[in-house]
MIGU-322356 format. One record per residue: x, y, z of N, C-alpha, C in turn. Coordinates in pm, whole numbers, plus 50000, padded with zeros to 5 digits. Atoms other than C-alpha are relative to their C-alpha. Layout:
XYZXYZXYZ
...
//
This chain:
499065009250062496265244349696501305006849956
498824993050048498745271749594501214997450089
498885002049909500855267249907500564985949987
499505013650020501055229549841500884999349876
499225000050124502265235349485501365006550022
498744993149974504915259449612500964991050079
499165008349916506205235549877500554988049923
499635012450067506305205149651500385001749852
499514997750136507515221149333498984997549892
501045001650100504185220149153499354986350000
500585013449992503455183849241499024999150116
500825003449883500695170549460500874991950094
499165007749907502235156049779500054985149971
500005014550025501185120949676500904996149884
499165003050116503305123649361501455004250018
498614996249974506505136049525500834987350019
499145011949981509285109749487500805001250128
499364998349870510405104449844500344986950070
499745012749933510675067149920501024991749921
499135010250058513615044349852499284986650006
500695012950006512565008949765500014992650133
500035007349872513684993150097499035006150101
500914993449907511735019050297498554997149962
501365002650045508585015150087499624985550022
500285014349981508854977350102499694996950146
500265002149857508964978750483498575004150035
501354995249971505744998950495498954990549942
500965008750069504064974350258500074985550046
499835013949958505314942750427500414991049886
499545007550118506984931550103501524998750002
498545000550019510494919150026500455011349907
499484989250085512594947249878500194995349856
499765005150135513484925049583498704999349919
501295000750068509794920249501499555013749955
500444986550036508954957149512500895006049894
499084994750100512064965749312499674994349861
500355006250128511074940949041498705005949945
501274994450043507514954749031500155014149945
499924985850035508654990848998501155003649905
498864996850086512004989748817500374988749904
499655011350085512074955548653501324993950043
498725006249970515044932548660500414991049883
499485009150103517234910948439500574987750071
499545012449940517864874648525500274989649892
499615010450095519754848648322499705004049857
500164995150136519594870048013498595004049964
501394996350027515844875848042499635012650075
500394987249942514294909548109498604998950060
501304999449934511464912248364499555014649999
500464986150012509464943548283499185004250121
500704994849883508114965348559498484999949976
501464999350004504404965748641499515013950037
500354986649950504304999648815501075009849954
499044989950043505925030748670500465008450119
499524992349885508145046448943499955015049972
500104985550017507785083649002501325006049951
498684994750038511545089948966500934988349969
499175011650033513245061348781501495003049997
498594996350008516505080548742500674998850137
499435000249865517065084049117499494988450085
500475011849929515295052049212499035002850112
500924995949895512545069049411498554997349963
501425002550017508895060149459499205010950070
500914990249940505935082349548498954992950085
501125005549926502965077549776499054992649905
500865006850097500925068749466500574986449965
499365012950025503445041349389499774990350115
500265008149881502975028649745498604993749990
501385004850011499225025849689499884989749888
500065009550111499685008649353500564986450042
499385012549956501984982649510499134993050104
500915005749901499544977549798498864992449932
501115006450070496694969749559500504987849922
499435011250074498904947649344500264988150093
499685010849908499924927849651498764992350043
501235007249966496264919049718499804988049909
500145011050097496384897249408501194990650005
498805008549998499944884849434500124992150129
499805006649871499964876549806499074988150018
500995010549974496794855549807499774990749881
500335008150117496514842849450501184996649910
498815002750082500014843349298499675000749851
500374998550140498534855448971501245004149920
498804996650079501244856248699500005014749958
499914985750031502494891448636499715003349854
500414996750138502154889548255498495001549986
501454998950006498434883748308499535012750071
500354987649932498314912648553500245012049909
499744988950093499904935448294498895001149897
501094999750097497244925448042498725005350065
501194995249928494564931648304500055015150020
499864985549982495944966348375499705007449870
500294993850129495834974548006498505000049973
501445001150017492234962447998499275010250087
500654990549910491264983048302500225014549955
499734986550050492955014048159499085003449884
500824997750119490965009747840498545002250037
501434999249972487525004347995499645010850101
500284989849898487865029948275500625013449969
499294987650036490065056248108500875004950116
499104996649890492365055148414501424996349959
498625002750038496075058348342500714991250102
499375007949893497005042748677498904992750077
501165006549937494175018548759500284994450138
499705005449867495995003549058499815010550110
500184989349902495775037449231498645006749985
501224992450024492675052349070498724992250025
501235007649986490185023749092499404999950139
500664999149869489715026149470499015011650010
500944989050000487875058449387498634995649950
501235004450064485205038149208499284990050090
500775008749911482405020849394500064985449958
499935013950046482734989749178501434995949970
498615002950027486524989249186500364985550019
499655013949971486764954649344499444990749893
500595008950100484374938749095500715001449865
499244998250124486344954048807501334992450006
498775007749985489544938848944499724985249978
500355014150014487824905148965499754996749854
500315002550141486544908248610501284999349917
498784999450080489974917248477500974988950035
498995009649956492174894348685499464985850008
500555013149970489774865948751499674991449882
500455007750115488784855648402501034989249963
499145011150039490214821348330501004995850105
499005003249899492194820148656499394993350123
500665005949884489604808748912499024989349955
501075009450028487134780348934498765007849959
501214993250047483804788548774499015002350114
500944998749889482104786249116499915014450047
500194986549948480634817849261500815002250126
499214998749877482514810549584501395005249969
498664995550038485884814949410500005014749964
500084986050039484824847949259499745008850122
500324991949882483354860249587501215001850090
498854999249911486474852049785501035009849946
499024990950059488724870449542499545014550014
500514986549989486484900949538500075004950145
499974996149860486304900849919501415003950043
498624996849964490104900549951500415013449940
499674987250063490494928949700499325011450076
500714989549925487844948749889500685002750134
499344998249872489664942750217501245008849985
498834991650026492784958350065499575014249963
500414986750044490924987049900499425008250116
500544992849884489244995850232501095007350077
498894993749929492685005950356500545012249925
499614988450079492925033650097498835009950001
501024989750000491025066550124500335010449894
499814990250106490505092949859499025011550017
500954989150014488915126549801499815002749851
500284997250142487875143449478501275001349916
498754998350075491535148749386500734986849977
499325012950016492585112349422500304993750136
499655007049877494075088749679500835009150090
499314990949908495245107749988500484993250128
499705006049869495585082750273500054984849987
499815014550007496765046850323500284994650140
499845006349870496445024850632500734986749982
499265012450023499204998550616499614989150100
500195011249908498744964050765501134999950102
498975001449898500584958851092500274985450031
499735014449994500544921051050500164995249858
499795005050135501584900150751498664996049940
501345001950053498454902050538499814986449934
500145012550075499164870850333499714988250092
500205011049907499024849050645498755001750086
501194997049920495794864050783498764995149927
501255004650058492384848350725499125012049964
500804989050052489804869450540499225007550107
500754992249899487554878050840500905009250082
499074991649923490584890651035500595011049914
499484990050093491884908650727499045011849990
501014989450010488624928050702499925008450127
500104993049872488734937151072501335005850048
498674995249961492414946451079499925014850036
500154986149956492694979251277500675010049905
499464989150082493245011551087500515010850095
499454991149897495315027551361501195007949950
498814993650055498445036151164499685004849858
500324994350131498235058650859501245006049935
499004992950080500505071150582499245010249916
500644988950071499395104950451501135008949949
498864992250053501775123550216500045014450048
500044986249951500685156450373500415001150146
499655000149857501705145950727501354993250019
498665005649968505295140250847500704994649876
499335003650125506485138150486499734985549960
500405013350045504605105750428500534988550083
499565010749911506065086350722498804994850079
501135005249924503745063350920499825007250133
500334993549873501995080451211498754993350057
501265004249941499245071851455498895008749941
501094992850067495965081451285499495011450087
500544987849938494615116151368501025007050091
498934993349925497985126451515501195002249906
498724999050070501495136051405501074991550067
499065008149923503075109651628500574989049910
499385009750091505545089751418500244986750069
499805013449945505655052451470501484997250024
498565002449985509435052951427500525005250133
499574994349872509845075251733499554991050115
500505009149896507655052451945500844987350004
499205012250009509625022251823501375002050062
498684997349946512955038251910499965000850153
500114998949854511785046552261499704986450063
500325013549951510375011452306501274991550003
498765007750004513684995952198500985004850108
499124994549896515435018852447499584995750140
500395005549872513485001952725498755005850062
501224994449945510385023052777498834990549977
501145009350010507195003352840498885005949918
501184995550074504005004852636499175009450087
500804991849908502225018952941500575014050017
499404986849981504715047252992499915008349873
500134992850128504625056352622498575004949981
501404995950013500835056952624499715012050090
500204988849908500895080052926500695012649948
499244988750052503555102352769499275007149886
500664994450118501625107052445498495002150021
501434999049970498205105652613499174993249891
500695008050101497085078652370499624986550059
500375013349951495305045252424501134989949980
498985010550013497485014552477499984993649863
500125006750130496144999052156500765007549892
499324992150102497515027751946501524998550012
498565001649980500985024652099500424985949956
499695013850040500914986852049500004998549848
500045000850147499924990951684501185007249937
498824992850052502695016351628501244991050011
498865009149981505194991151769499914988349902
500185011050096503714963151556500395004349859
499684994850132504034984951247501505000249976
498554999250014507734991051303500674986350015
499435013549984508394955351421499854991949873
500225006950128506874941851099500995005149897
499064994050095509024966050900501424995350024
498645003949966512134954951087500244985149983
499875014750008511444917651047500714995749872
//
């Protein structure tokens, strides 16, 4: 770990502030205005909207990989349930208290019962009393948490959706391919094809220049599906 500390100025790679809001929003499939409000707050008509996620570098307006993961988990509740943010803030305070996690949106995926804790915190008083409502919410949260991987040190890897998650049915959401990955230790946290250093942005640029999916797959010696997912990832970001 010494060489990592030297390279990143004593920080773990996941905590290095390296993403501007528009870039992070593209990877998450969120409007920039939404992510900016979540991480930096905003003022509208004399009212102050307080942030939900603490940005890694508020002075320079930069987010970290950990912030990316926090926003990804938060979007599982906002995209499908439109839960009011004041209630989410109270839920985060509750989760911090009962789990002793300072950043529960990023730390809870490490816990085997993370999804059920989210349901307990966010779901109380917001869903029908039926078990179906609770199950559906927990299933969606789990589908999002499955896209985050961790080791003993914390969250280290994130598989972004390559389709708009809010418009996808739950069974498809659970089966969404994990072909593209963001790992703060690889390519400075830019999206790459999993198990490679091949950046999706490079594939996208070549595709826009007129190269076919087949020729790109042959060039990189990768399956067609991986090239298609890389293009989908960048196309979603560009939409």
